[in-house]
FIPA-926137 format. One record per residue (C-alpha): x, y, z; chain; residue number from 1. Coordinates in Angstrom, 1 decimal. Example, Ala and Ser with C-alpha at 12.3 -4.5 7.8 and 13.67 -1.06 7.14 Angstrom:
12.3,-4.5,7.8,A,1
13.7,-1.1,7.1,A,2
***
This chain:
-29.4,-22.0,32.9,A,1
-27.7,-21.6,36.0,A,2
-26.3,-18.3,36.5,A,3
-22.5,-19.6,37.0,A,4
-23.1,-22.0,33.9,A,5
-24.1,-19.0,31.9,A,6
-21.4,-16.8,33.1,A,7
-18.7,-19.8,32.5,A,8
-20.5,-20.7,29.0,A,9
-20.6,-16.9,28.0,A,10
-16.9,-16.0,28.9,A,11
-15.9,-19.4,27.1,A,12
-17.7,-18.3,24.0,A,13
-16.4,-14.7,24.2,A,14
-12.8,-16.2,24.4,A,15
-13.3,-18.4,21.7,A,16
-14.6,-15.3,19.3,A,17
-11.8,-13.3,20.7,A,18
-9.5,-16.0,19.3,A,19
-10.8,-15.6,16.0,A,20
-10.5,-11.8,16.0,A,21
-6.9,-12.1,17.1,A,22
-6.3,-14.3,14.2,A,23
-7.6,-11.9,11.7,A,24
-5.8,-9.0,13.5,A,25
-2.3,-11.1,13.1,A,26
-3.2,-12.1,9.3,A,27
-3.5,-8.6,8.6,A,28
-0.7,-7.2,10.7,A,29
1.6,-9.8,9.3,A,30
0.5,-8.6,5.7,A,31
-0.4,-12.4,4.8,A,32
-3.8,-11.1,3.5,A,33
-4.2,-8.5,0.7,A,34
-4.9,-4.7,1.3,A,35
-8.6,-5.2,0.3,A,36
-9.3,-8.7,2.2,A,37
-11.8,-6.7,4.6,A,38
-13.8,-5.5,1.6,A,39
-13.7,-8.8,-0.1,A,40
-14.5,-10.9,3.1,A,41
-17.1,-8.5,4.0,A,42
-19.0,-9.2,0.6,A,43
-18.5,-12.9,1.0,A,44
-20.1,-12.6,4.5,A,45
-23.0,-10.4,3.5,A,46
-23.9,-12.1,0.2,A,47
-23.1,-15.9,0.9,A,48
-22.5,-16.9,4.4,A,49
-25.0,-15.0,6.4,A,50
-27.9,-15.5,3.8,A,51
-27.0,-19.3,4.1,A,52
-27.0,-19.5,7.8,A,53
-30.5,-17.6,8.0,A,54
-32.1,-19.6,5.2,A,55
-30.9,-22.8,6.8,A,56
-32.6,-21.7,10.1,A,57
-35.7,-20.9,8.6,A,58
-35.9,-24.0,6.4,A,59
-35.2,-26.3,9.3,A,60
-37.5,-24.6,12.1,A,61
-40.0,-22.2,10.5,A,62
-43.5,-23.7,10.7,A,63
-47.0,-22.9,10.6,A,64
-47.0,-22.8,14.6,A,65
-43.9,-20.4,14.5,A,66
-45.5,-18.2,11.8,A,67
-48.4,-17.5,14.0,A,68
-46.4,-16.0,16.8,A,69
-43.8,-14.3,14.5,A,70
-45.6,-11.2,14.3,A,71
-45.4,-10.6,17.8,A,72
-41.4,-10.8,17.7,A,73
-41.5,-8.5,14.5,A,74
-43.7,-6.0,16.3,A,75
-41.6,-5.8,19.6,A,76
-38.4,-5.7,17.8,A,77
-39.7,-2.6,15.6,A,78
-41.1,-0.8,18.7,A,79
-37.9,-1.2,20.6,A,80
-35.5,0.1,17.8,A,81
-38.3,3.0,16.8,A,82
-37.8,3.9,20.7,A,83
-33.8,3.6,20.5,A,84
-33.2,5.7,17.3,A,85
-34.8,9.1,18.5,A,86
-32.9,8.5,21.8,A,87
-29.4,7.9,19.9,A,88
-30.2,11.1,17.7,A,89
-30.6,13.4,20.6,A,90
-27.3,12.0,22.3,A,91
-25.4,12.1,19.1,A,92
-26.1,15.9,19.0,A,93
-24.1,16.1,22.1,A,94
-21.4,13.6,21.3,A,95
-21.0,14.9,17.6,A,96
-21.1,18.6,18.5,A,97
-21.1,20.8,15.5,A,98
-19.8,17.9,13.1,A,99
-22.7,16.5,11.1,A,100
-20.6,13.3,9.8,A,101
-19.7,12.5,13.4,A,102
-23.3,13.1,14.4,A,103
-24.4,10.5,12.0,A,104
-21.6,7.9,13.0,A,105
-22.6,8.3,16.8,A,106
-26.2,7.8,15.9,A,107
-25.4,4.6,13.7,A,108
-23.4,3.2,16.5,A,109
-25.8,3.8,19.5,A,110
-28.8,2.8,17.5,A,111
-27.5,-0.4,15.7,A,112
-25.4,-2.9,17.8,A,113
-23.4,-5.6,16.0,A,114
-26.6,-7.8,16.1,A,115
-25.5,-9.7,12.9,A,116
-21.9,-10.5,12.7,A,117
-21.7,-10.7,16.5,A,118
-25.3,-11.6,17.8,A,119
-25.5,-14.6,15.6,A,120
-22.6,-16.4,16.7,A,121
-23.6,-15.5,20.3,A,122
-27.1,-17.1,20.0,A,123
-25.9,-19.8,18.2,A,124
-23.8,-20.9,20.8,A,125
-25.4,-20.2,23.8,A,126
-29.2,-20.3,23.1,A,127
-29.3,-22.6,19.8,A,128
-33.0,-23.1,20.4,A,129
-33.9,-19.5,20.0,A,130
-31.8,-19.1,16.7,A,131
-34.7,-18.9,14.6,A,132
-36.5,-16.5,17.0,A,133
-33.5,-14.2,16.9,A,134
-33.5,-14.2,13.1,A,135
-37.1,-13.1,13.0,A,136
-36.3,-10.5,16.0,A,137
-33.5,-9.3,13.7,A,138
-35.5,-8.8,10.4,A,139
-36.7,-5.3,11.4,A,140
-33.4,-4.3,12.5,A,141
-31.9,-5.6,9.0,A,142
-34.7,-3.6,7.3,A,143
-34.2,-0.4,9.3,A,144
-30.5,-0.6,9.0,A,145
-30.3,-1.2,5.1,A,146
-33.5,0.8,4.6,A,147
-32.8,3.9,6.5,A,148
-29.3,3.8,8.4,A,149
-26.8,2.9,5.7,A,150
-28.2,4.9,3.1,A,151
-29.0,8.0,5.1,A,152
-26.4,8.0,7.8,A,153
-23.3,6.1,6.3,A,154
-23.4,6.6,2.4,A,155
-22.4,9.6,0.8,A,156
-24.1,10.5,-2.7,A,157
-22.3,11.0,-6.0,A,158
-21.9,14.7,-6.8,A,159
-25.2,15.7,-8.2,A,160
-27.3,12.8,-6.8,A,161
-29.4,12.7,-3.7,A,162
-30.4,9.6,-1.4,A,163
-33.9,9.1,-1.5,A,164
-36.4,6.6,-1.4,A,165
-35.2,4.5,-4.4,A,166
-31.8,4.1,-3.1,A,167
-33.1,2.9,0.2,A,168
-35.3,0.3,-1.5,A,169
-32.1,-0.7,-3.5,A,170
-30.4,-1.4,-0.3,A,171
-33.4,-3.1,1.4,A,172
-33.4,-5.8,-1.3,A,173
-30.4,-8.0,-0.3,A,174
-29.2,-11.3,-0.2,A,175
-29.9,-11.5,3.6,A,176
-33.7,-10.7,3.3,A,177
-33.9,-12.7,0.3,A,178
-32.2,-15.7,1.9,A,179
-34.6,-15.2,4.9,A,180
-37.9,-15.1,2.6,A,181
-36.7,-18.1,0.6,A,182
-36.0,-20.0,3.7,A,183
-39.3,-19.2,5.4,A,184
-41.2,-20.1,2.2,A,185
-39.7,-23.5,2.0,A,186
-39.8,-24.1,5.8,A,187
-43.5,-23.4,6.2,A,188
-44.7,-25.3,2.9,A,189
-42.5,-28.3,3.6,A,190
-40.5,-28.3,0.2,A,191
-37.9,-31.0,0.5,A,192
-34.6,-29.9,-1.1,A,193
-32.1,-32.4,-2.3,A,194
-29.9,-33.3,0.3,A,195
-26.9,-32.0,-1.5,A,196
-28.2,-28.6,-1.6,A,197
-29.0,-28.4,2.0,A,198
-25.5,-29.6,2.8,A,199
-24.0,-26.7,1.0,A,200
-26.7,-24.1,2.7,A,201
-25.7,-25.6,6.2,A,202
-21.9,-25.6,5.3,A,203
-21.8,-22.2,4.1,A,204
-23.8,-21.1,7.1,A,205
-21.3,-22.6,9.5,A,206
-18.7,-20.6,7.9,A,207
-20.4,-17.1,9.0,A,208
-19.1,-17.1,12.5,A,209
-15.3,-17.7,12.5,A,210
-15.1,-15.7,9.2,A,211
-17.1,-12.6,10.9,A,212
-14.8,-12.4,13.9,A,213
-11.6,-13.0,11.8,A,214
-13.0,-9.8,9.6,A,215
-13.5,-7.8,12.7,A,216
-10.0,-8.5,13.6,A,217
-8.7,-7.6,10.1,A,218
-10.8,-4.5,10.6,A,219
-9.1,-3.8,13.9,A,220
-5.6,-4.0,12.4,A,221
-6.0,-0.7,10.1,A,222
-7.0,1.5,13.2,A,223
-4.5,3.8,14.4,A,224
-4.8,2.8,18.1,A,225
-2.7,5.4,19.9,A,226
-4.8,8.5,18.3,A,227
-8.2,7.2,18.8,A,228
-7.8,6.2,22.3,A,229
-7.6,9.5,23.7,A,230
-10.9,10.6,22.4,A,231
-13.2,10.5,25.8,A,232
-16.6,10.3,23.6,A,233
-15.5,7.0,22.6,A,234
-15.8,5.7,26.1,A,235
-18.9,7.5,26.5,A,236
-20.5,5.9,23.4,A,237
-19.3,2.3,24.3,A,238
-20.6,2.7,28.0,A,239
-24.2,3.7,26.5,A,240
-24.2,0.7,23.9,A,241
-22.5,-1.9,26.3,A,242
-24.4,-1.1,29.6,A,243
-27.0,1.7,29.5,A,244
-29.1,0.5,26.6,A,245
-29.0,-2.9,27.5,A,246
-30.3,-2.6,31.1,A,247
-32.8,0.1,30.0,A,248
-34.5,-2.4,27.4,A,249
-34.4,-5.2,29.6,A,250
-35.7,-3.2,32.7,A,251
-38.4,-1.5,30.6,A,252
-39.6,-4.9,29.1,A,253
-39.9,-6.4,32.7,A,254
-41.5,-3.3,33.9,A,255
-44.0,-3.0,31.2,A,256
-44.9,-6.9,31.1,A,257
-45.3,-6.5,35.2,A,258
-47.7,-3.5,34.7,A,259
-49.8,-5.2,32.2,A,260
-49.8,-8.3,34.1,A,261
-48.2,-10.5,31.2,A,262
-46.0,-13.3,31.7,A,263
-42.5,-12.4,29.9,A,264
-41.9,-14.5,26.9,A,265
-38.4,-16.3,27.6,A,266
-37.5,-16.5,23.7,A,267
-38.4,-12.6,23.3,A,268
-36.5,-11.8,26.3,A,269
-33.2,-13.6,25.2,A,270
-33.5,-12.1,21.7,A,271
-33.9,-8.5,23.0,A,272
-31.1,-8.7,25.8,A,273
-28.6,-10.4,23.4,A,274
-29.3,-7.9,20.7,A,275
-29.0,-4.8,22.8,A,276
-25.7,-6.3,24.5,A,277
-23.8,-6.4,21.4,A,278
-21.1,-3.8,20.5,A,279
-21.0,-1.2,18.2,A,280
-21.6,-2.3,14.3,A,281
-18.8,-2.6,11.8,A,282
-20.7,-1.0,9.2,A,283
-19.9,2.8,11.0,A,284
-16.2,2.0,9.9,A,285
-16.5,0.0,6.7,A,286
-18.9,2.0,4.6,A,287
-17.8,5.7,5.3,A,288
-13.9,4.4,4.7,A,289
-15.1,3.5,1.1,A,290
-16.1,7.3,0.5,A,291
-12.7,8.4,1.8,A,292
-14.1,9.7,5.3,A,293
-11.8,9.8,8.5,A,294
-13.3,6.8,10.5,A,295
-10.8,6.8,13.0,A,296
-13.3,8.1,15.7,A,297
-15.8,5.3,14.5,A,298
-13.0,2.8,14.4,A,299
-12.2,3.6,18.0,A,300
-15.5,3.0,19.3,A,301
-15.7,-0.4,17.5,A,302
-12.2,-1.3,18.7,A,303
-13.1,-0.3,22.5,A,304
-16.8,-1.5,22.6,A,305
-15.6,-4.8,21.0,A,306
-12.9,-5.3,23.4,A,307
-15.0,-4.4,26.5,A,308
-17.8,-6.6,25.4,A,309
-15.6,-9.6,26.3,A,310
-16.6,-8.8,29.8,A,311
-19.8,-6.9,29.8,A,312
-21.4,-9.4,27.6,A,313
-21.4,-12.2,30.2,A,314
-22.1,-9.9,32.8,A,315
-25.5,-8.7,31.1,A,316
-26.4,-12.1,30.0,A,317
-25.9,-13.3,33.8,A,318
-27.6,-10.6,35.4,A,319
-31.0,-10.8,33.2,A,320
-30.9,-14.0,31.8,A,321
***
């Protein structure tokens, strides 16, 4: 895609997503929605709409040919995230100082972008031909997210309990993973579902993007903006997440492929850059808030990173893609 066209298309898409965010923000600020709307919509998104989008994509596109190359996407994605996590842990020690809770929040925010709620709509709009590849690429991220990051960084054990392997595995077996596995099985075997079933799956999947953005706006409506915008650490974490990490990931990939004499795979590079360029994930706010934690700093990072991503995402995509 020509640079000017990509910039215009990505800016237009960011404007559309921003408008949905604004709708959610206004609905919450005007108290049209109930107080627990964010929690309810988040469950609807995670348990119905995202699994349906993933499942429908795999049913339509996951073939034996794709299966033969899927392991490369899974391996590349896992290696990249296993490199990012230690860096995020080291940086979080400086940003979080002596506060263990803040260190965990910074670790999660830097290690995991909003590759789901934000990344999927972007890929679906700008690079629909790579939507399946992106879902495969995201599988290790979902696994590490639910299997390690959420239980060990964001959740707080009940009194007398500890978070261990059992609880991590419980989080890992979730509707998104189940939808992906079912879609892959149906797609690769060629099983024909009744048309009304596929219509329901695809219709639910099409609801994912607008609801995800409105949920983001609803979350922003509860953030004490003036108080959180004064913390310099928010801007440091945002710069790392939106600019430094995407540039380093893309640069390392291009350097390694050149040193090894390999031809860069476009589908992998698109998935890598798009995933790395996304802002901080909403889980760093939503989940700790459920345990009564002060999430003002995390909310500030999410708010600032999403606001600035309207400009940085088109910039990153234009430079590298």
